[in-house]
C-alpha positions in Angstrom: -46.3 51.3 23.9 -44.2 51.0 20.8 -41.8 53.9 20.5 -41.5 55.5 17.1 -38.1 56.6 15.8 -37.9 60.4 15.6 -36.3 62.4 12.6 -32.7 63.8 13.5 -32.7 67.6 14.2 -31.5 69.8 11.4 -27.8 71.0 11.6 -27.1 74.8 11.9 -24.9 76.7 9.5 -22.0 76.8 12.0 -22.3 73.1 12.9 -22.1 72.3 9.1 -18.9 74.3 8.7 -17.3 72.6 11.7 -18.3 69.1 10.4 -16.9 69.9 6.9 -13.6 71.1 8.6 -13.1 67.9 10.6 -13.9 65.6 7.6 -11.4 67.5 5.3 -8.7 67.2 8.1 -9.2 63.6 8.6 -8.9 62.9 4.9 -5.6 64.8 4.6 -4.3 62.8 7.7 -5.2 59.4 6.2 -3.6 60.4 2.9 -0.4 61.6 4.6 -0.4 58.4 6.6 -0.5 56.2 3.5 2.0 58.2 1.5 4.3 58.1 4.5 3.9 54.3 4.6 4.7 53.9 1.1 7.9 56.1 1.4 9.0 53.9 4.5 8.4 50.7 2.5 10.3 52.1 -0.5 13.2 53.1 1.7 13.4 49.7 3.4 13.4 48.0 0.0 16.4 50.3 -1.2 18.4 49.7 2.1 17.4 45.9 2.7 16.7 44.2 -0.6 14.7 41.1 -0.2 15.1 38.0 -2.3 12.1 37.1 -4.2 11.1 33.6 -3.7 8.4 31.8 -5.8 5.8 30.1 -3.7 6.1 26.4 -3.7 3.1 24.4 -4.7 1.6 22.4 -1.9 2.6 18.8 -2.3 0.1 16.4 -3.6 -0.3 13.1 -1.5 1.9 10.4 -2.9 3.4 7.1 -2.0 5.3 6.8 1.4 9.1 6.4 0.8 10.1 2.9 1.4 13.8 3.6 1.8 13.4 2.7 5.6 11.1 -0.2 5.2 13.7 -2.8 5.7 16.1 -0.7 7.8 13.4 -0.1 10.4 13.5 -3.8 11.2 16.9 -3.3 13.2 19.9 -5.5 13.4 19.4 -9.3 13.8 19.8 -10.6 17.4 23.1 -12.4 18.4 23.5 -16.0 17.4 22.5 -18.7 19.9 24.6 -21.7 20.5 24.0 -24.6 17.9 22.2 -27.4 19.6 23.2 -31.1 19.1 21.9 -32.7 16.0 18.9 -34.7 16.1 17.6 -37.7 14.0 16.1 -36.7 10.7 12.1 -36.7 10.9 10.3 -38.6 8.2 8.9 -36.6 5.3 5.2 -35.8 5.1 3.2 -37.9 2.8 0.6 -36.5 0.2 -2.3 -37.2 2.4 -0.8 -36.7 5.8 -2.4 -34.1 8.1 0.2 -31.5 9.2 0.0 -30.4 12.8 1.9 -27.1 13.4 3.5 -26.6 16.9 3.2 -23.1 18.3 6.9 -22.7 18.3 7.3 -23.6 14.6 7.6 -21.1 11.9 5.4 -21.8 8.8 7.3 -20.4 5.7 5.4 -20.4 2.4 7.8 -20.6 -0.5 7.4 -20.2 -4.2 10.0 -21.7 -6.5 10.4 -20.9 -10.1 12.8 -22.0 -12.8 14.9 -19.8 -15.0 12.0 -19.2 -17.3 9.7 -18.1 -14.6 7.8 -21.4 -14.4 6.6 -22.8 -11.3 8.6 -25.8 -9.8 6.4 -28.3 -7.9 8.5 -31.5 -7.6 10.9 -30.6 -4.9 11.5 -32.5 -1.5 12.6 -31.3 1.9 16.2 -32.2 1.1 16.3 -29.6 -1.9 15.8 -26.7 0.6 18.0 -24.8 3.0 16.5 -22.3 5.3 18.7 -19.7 7.1 17.5 -17.5 10.0 19.9 -14.6 10.6 22.5 -16.5 8.5 22.2 -19.6 10.7 20.9 -22.8 8.8 17.8 -24.2 10.3 16.8 -27.9 10.6 13.7 -28.3 8.6 11.0 -30.2 10.5 8.4 -30.8 7.7 7.5 -30.1 4.1 4.3 -30.1 2.3 3.0 -29.2 -1.0 -0.6 -28.1 -1.3 -1.5 -29.4 2.1 -1.7 -26.1 4.1 -5.1 -24.1 3.5 -4.8 -20.5 2.4 -6.9 -17.6 3.7 -6.9 -15.0 1.0 -8.3 -11.6 1.1 -9.5 -10.1 -2.2 -9.1 -6.2 -1.9 -10.0 -3.6 -4.4 -9.1 0.1 -4.7 -12.7 1.6 -5.4 -11.1 5.0 -5.9 -8.9 4.2 -8.8 -9.6 3.4 -12.5 -10.4 -0.1 -11.4 -13.6 1.1 -10.0 -14.8 2.0 -13.6 -14.0 -1.5 -14.6 -15.9 -3.4 -11.8 -17.2 -6.2 -14.2 -13.6 -7.2 -15.2 -12.7 -7.4 -11.5 -15.8 -9.4 -10.6 -15.1 -12.0 -13.4 -11.5 -12.1 -12.2 -12.4 -12.6 -8.5 -14.9 -15.3 -9.2 -12.3 -17.1 -11.5 -9.8 -16.9 -8.7 -12.2 -18.4 -6.1 -13.0 -21.2 -8.5 -9.3 -22.1 -8.6 -8.8 -22.3 -4.9 -8.9 -25.5 -2.9 -11.9 -27.0 -1.0 -10.4 -26.1 2.4 -9.2 -22.5 1.3 -11.2 -19.5 2.5 -11.8 -16.1 0.9 -13.0 -12.7 2.1 -13.6 -9.4 0.4 -12.6 -5.8 1.2 -12.7 -2.5 -0.6 -11.2 0.8 0.2 -11.4 4.5 -0.8 -11.9 7.1 1.8 -12.9 4.2 4.2 -12.0 0.7 4.5 -15.0 -1.8 4.4 -15.2 -5.5 4.9 -17.9 -6.6 2.3 -17.5 -10.4 2.9 -16.0 -12.2 5.9 -14.4 -15.5 5.6 -16.3 -18.0 3.4 -15.8 -21.0 1.1 -19.0 -20.1 -0.8 -18.8 -18.8 -4.2 -22.4 -17.7 -4.0 -21.7 -15.5 -1.0 -18.6 -14.0 -2.7 -20.6 -13.2 -5.8 -23.3 -11.4 -3.8 -20.6 -9.4 -1.9 -19.0 -8.4 -5.3 -22.2 -6.5 -6.3 -21.8 -4.2 -3.3 -18.7 -2.5 -4.5 -19.3 1.2 -5.4 -16.9 3.8 -6.5 -15.6 6.3 -3.9 -12.8 9.0 -3.5 -9.2 9.2 -2.0 -7.2 6.0 -1.4 -6.5 4.7 2.1 -4.3 1.9 0.7 -2.0 1.8 3.8 -4.8 1.6 6.2 -6.4 -1.2 4.4 -3.3 -3.3 4.5 -2.8 -2.6 8.1 -6.4 -3.4 9.2 -6.5 -6.6 7.1 -3.2 -7.8 8.8 -4.2 -6.9 12.2 -8.0 -7.6 12.4 -8.9 -10.2 9.8 -6.6 -13.3 10.3 -6.8 -14.1 14.1 -4.8 -17.1 15.2 -5.5 -19.4 12.3 -2.8 -21.8 11.2 -3.0 -21.2 7.6 -1.1 -19.6 4.8 -2.3 -15.8 4.5 -2.5 -13.8 1.4 -3.8 -10.4 0.3 -4.4 -10.0 -3.3 -5.1 -6.2 -4.1 -6.1 -4.5 -7.2 -4.8 -0.9 -6.9 -2.3 1.6 -8.2 -0.8 1.8 -4.7 -0.9 5.6 -4.5 -2.0 6.4 -0.9 -3.8 9.7 -0.1 -1.7 10.3 2.9 -4.8 10.6 5.2 -3.9 7.7 7.5 -1.1 5.3 8.6 2.2 4.9 6.9 3.4 2.1 4.7 6.1 1.3 7.1 3.6 0.6 9.7 1.5 -1.5 7.3 4.5 -3.6 6.3 5.3 -4.2 9.9 1.7 -5.4 10.6 2.0 -7.6 7.5 5.2 -9.3 8.7 3.9 -9.7 12.2 0.7 -11.4 10.9 2.9 -13.4 8.3 0.7 -12.2 5.3 2.0 -12.3 1.7 0.9 -9.4 -0.5 0.1 -9.9 -4.2 -0.6 -6.6 -6.0 -2.4 -6.5 -9.4 -1.3 -3.1 -10.3 -3.1 -1.0 -12.6 -0.2 1.4 -13.1 0.6 0.3 -16.7 -2.9 0.9 -17.7 -3.1 4.4 -16.1 0.4 5.0 -17.5 -0.6 4.3 -21.0 -3.8 6.6 -20.8 -1.8 9.4 -19.2 1.1 9.2 -21.8 -1.2 9.3 -24.6 -2.9 12.4 -23.3 0.4 14.1 -22.5 1.7 13.3 -26.0 -1.5 14.7 -27.6 -1.1 17.9 -25.5 2.8 18.3 -26.5 2.1 17.8 -30.1 -0.3 20.7 -30.2 0.8 24.2 -31.3 2.9 26.6 -29.1 -0.1 28.6 -28.0 -2.0 25.5 -27.2 0.8 24.3 -25.0 1.0 27.6 -23.2 -2.7 27.4 -22.6 -2.5 23.9 -21.3 0.7 24.1 -19.3 -1.0 23.3 -15.9 -2.6 20.2 -17.3 0.6 19.1 -18.9 2.7 19.7 -15.6 -0.1 17.8 -13.7 0.2 14.8 -16.1 4.0 14.8 -15.8 3.7 14.8 -11.9 1.1 12.0 -12.1 3.4 9.8 -14.3 6.2 10.3 -11.8 4.0 9.3 -8.9 3.0 6.1 -10.9 6.8 5.3 -11.3 7.3 5.9 -7.5 4.4 3.8 -6.6 5.6 0.8 -8.8 8.9 0.8 -6.9 7.2 0.8 -3.5 4.8 -1.9 -4.7 7.8 -4.0 -5.8 9.6 -3.7 -2.5 6.3 -4.4 -0.5 5.5 -7.5 -2.4 9.1 -8.8 -2.3 9.4 -8.2 1.4 6.2 -10.2 2.2 6.8 -13.1 -0.1 4.3 -12.0 -2.7 4.5 -10.7 -6.3 3.8 -7.7 -8.4 1.6 -8.1 -11.5 1.2 -5.4 -14.0 -1.5 -6.2 -16.6 -1.7 -3.9 -19.7 -5.4 -4.1 -19.9 -8.4 -4.8 -17.7 -9.3 -7.5 -20.1 -6.2 -9.2 -18.6 -7.3 -9.4 -15.0 -9.1 -12.9 -15.3 -5.7 -14.3 -16.6 -3.7 -12.4 -14.0 -5.9 -13.6 -11.0 -5.8 -17.1 -12.4 -1.9 -17.0 -12.2 -2.1 -15.8 -8.6 -4.3 -18.7 -7.7 -2.1 -21.1 -9.5 1.0 -19.7 -7.4 -1.0 -20.3 -4.2 -1.9 -23.8 -5.1 1.7 -24.7 -5.8 3.4 -23.1 -2.8 5.7 -25.3 -0.5 5.1 -24.9 3.2 8.4 -25.2 5.1 8.2 -25.7 8.8 11.1 -25.4 11.2 11.7 -24.9 15.0 14.1 -21.8 15.2 17.4 -22.5 17.0 17.1 -19.1 18.5 14.6 -19.9 21.4 14.5 -16.4 22.8 11.1 -14.8 22.9 12.3 -11.3 22.7 10.0 -9.9 19.8 13.0 -9.2 17.6 12.8 -9.5 13.8 14.5 -12.5 12.4 15.6 -12.3 8.7 15.0 -15.6 6.8 16.6 -16.8 3.5 15.7 -19.9 1.6 18.1 -21.6 -1.0 17.6 -24.7 -3.2 20.1 -27.3 -4.1 19.5 -26.4 -7.8 21.2 -22.9 -8.3 19.0 -22.4 -11.4 15.9 -22.3 -9.3 14.6 -19.1 -7.6 12.9 -19.6 -4.4 10.8 -16.7 -3.1 9.4 -16.0 0.5 8.9 -13.2 2.8 12.0 -11.7 4.3 11.6 -12.7 7.9 9.2 -12.6 10.9 9.0 -11.2 14.4 9.7 -13.5 17.3 6.9 -14.0 20.0 7.3 -12.1 23.3 7.0 -13.4 26.8 7.0 -16.7 28.6 6.2 -20.1 26.8 
């Protein structure tokens, strides 16, 4: 049986008076408590003045400082004794097939003259390679004889995602300039890192994969570099390169740039960055100038937007410095086109450099398999030439 709710009994007159008395007492008690609390706070404020501090804005994710990128590699190991000289090996011919021993170091080197033009007529005797400041005997030299495995990577969260047709044309033009033995793969990153096309020599497969790029949010730039270096190359005996279109501003949601750089050096990967920082900078500077040229009241109204644009411009400057260090350390190069219409010419220049790299081989005099970082420096006989290669490599660990 369902019980019905009964009406409350009527209060008597005495009861009503008692209730009113209690309610008034409670109200005066609460008011006294509040007033007393205010007086205590005022007294504390008079006896113990507290310094007013303006709240700091929460930092926006920006590039990871690169000051420690090279310092983290540590001091070079002690110099081993120099072995006895051996007879000079014959130089590789244009059609010779080069077989690389597992103890040998493959060092891709790009040489430019004082005007920045590629130099492609040097021989082995034109080079000197130093490992931890000790000159190494070169065992072989070849031009355009070592295939390249190149990863095309795009930042799908940046302004590049709004100009995908320009990137697609540039990527296809880049693939067309590679050699017949070269391979290419395609990756994109935003809040995730996605492999759109595994290694292929087919331009048709690349063209199909390029249609699967869609814009996203955030930027996991560091994660993309680390995953590419760690998972994509395996144990192939080839030159290794990553060509990435990005502004380089990581969202700070994953790994650090230091860890990404270490992985790239361990995998012996060169990074070429096609940076859209110049394009973004021009757009932001034009917007900032327009806001600053407005009237005083308009500037006050748009102060938050003006401050945000100034912060974004500083982030672009910081990012360019980081990208410059990243590409220099890995033996790549930083390109800064001023328009997305220049992408095709920029990617063609990267392909031209990869086609005209020298591949230097040497067996390190330091035979210790201790996992230490070995710093490498390349010089040429002609002091007007500028050789460019990665800063070093990590020695293997364990028994031979």
